[in-house]
C-alpha positions, 0 to 999 in steps of 0.5 A, a space after each residue: 140129106 138132113 143128118 141128125 146131129 146126135 150122132 153124125 161124126 167124121 171118121 177123122 183127119 184121114 177121111 178123104 172120101 165123100 159121105 154117102 148112104 150104104 145103099 149107094 155103095 158098090 158091092 164088095 168095095 170096103 168103106 168106112 163107117 161115118 155115122 147114122 142119119 137116124 134117131 137115138 134108138 137106131 144109133 144105139 142099136 147099130 152101136 151095139 152091133 159093132 158099128 163105130 165111126 171109122 171102122 171098115 165095113 163091106 157090103 156083100 149083097 144088096 137086093 133091090 127091095 130087100 135087105 143088105 148083107 154086110 160084113 163088120 169086124 169079120 161077122 156077117 149080118 143082115 140089115 133091113 133096107 130102111 136101116 141100111 139107107 140110114 147108114 152113112 159111109 165114105 
């Protein structure tokens, strides 16, 4: 996976998991947000929505060809499939 260097960052020394796309996460399992495999526009948009490296997010629902429903800091939000596939978690 060719990650863009302008945003990808490790969650810190406590990181133990393997980085993967949000699309590969098991529904209901909390994961830690690591970064974004995207350009500055999507990175800025996700940051404005509360996605910061190291924070916990949870995938609540994923339709095969539809959007993702995630919980971030107690708020639920829908993310388009393309956007969700660019989110890197561990």
